[in-house]
N, C-alpha and C positions, 0 to 999 in steps of 0.2 A: 504494500499500499504506500503510495507516494504521500509525502508531507508537503502540502502546498500552503504558502502564505499569500494573502492578498492585502495590499495596502490601498485603502480607499473602498468604501462600500456604497458607492453611488450607483448610477446606471450601469457603467461598465463593470465595476467590481462585483456587483450583484450577479450580473450575467456570467462572469467568469466562475464565481462560486457555484452557480447552478449547473454550469457545464461540467464541473468536476464532482457533482453530487450523485448520490445513489439514484436519484430520479432519472438520470440519463444513462444509468448502467455503469457508471465509473465510480469506483470507491477510492476516496482519498481523505486523508486527514486534513481538514481545512481550518486554517487560523486566519482571523480577519482583524485588521487594525484600521480604525478610522479616527480622524481628529474630533469627530462628534462623539461624545461619551455615550450617547444613546445607541449608536451603531457599533461601537467598539466592543469587541469580544475578547481581545487578548492585547497585552502590551506590545509595543513595537519591538522591544528587546526580545521578548519571548518568541514572537513570530519569526524574527530574523534568525535567531539562534537555533530554532527547531525545524526550519523548513528546508527542504531540498531544492524547491523552486519558489521564487517570490515574484508575483505579479504586481507591478506598480500601476495602479489604476486611478490616477489623480489628474486633475485638469492641468494642461500644459499652458504656462504663461506665454503671452505673445508680446512682441515688440510693437512700437507704434506704427510700423509699416505693415503689420499683419503677419510677419514671419515668426517662426517659433523661436522662443528664448530658451536656449539650452545651457545657460550660464551655470545652473545648478549641477550639471553633469561635468563641468570642467575639472572637478577634483577627483573624479572616478578613474 
């Protein structure tokens, strides 16, 4: 059984979680972190440390010209 972490439980994160659920015939241990405490199921640290695969499903910031701002990834 794969251990999957999902960061962000909005429209995309919820769809990813469903895609790996028993409802679709796939069995995975799913952990979800969201900045909204009402949607949060696990801590970010717990999710990252215990997942084999992590999906980052958060909004992408854009620049004034409409292009995608990837500054946050520059340290990766």
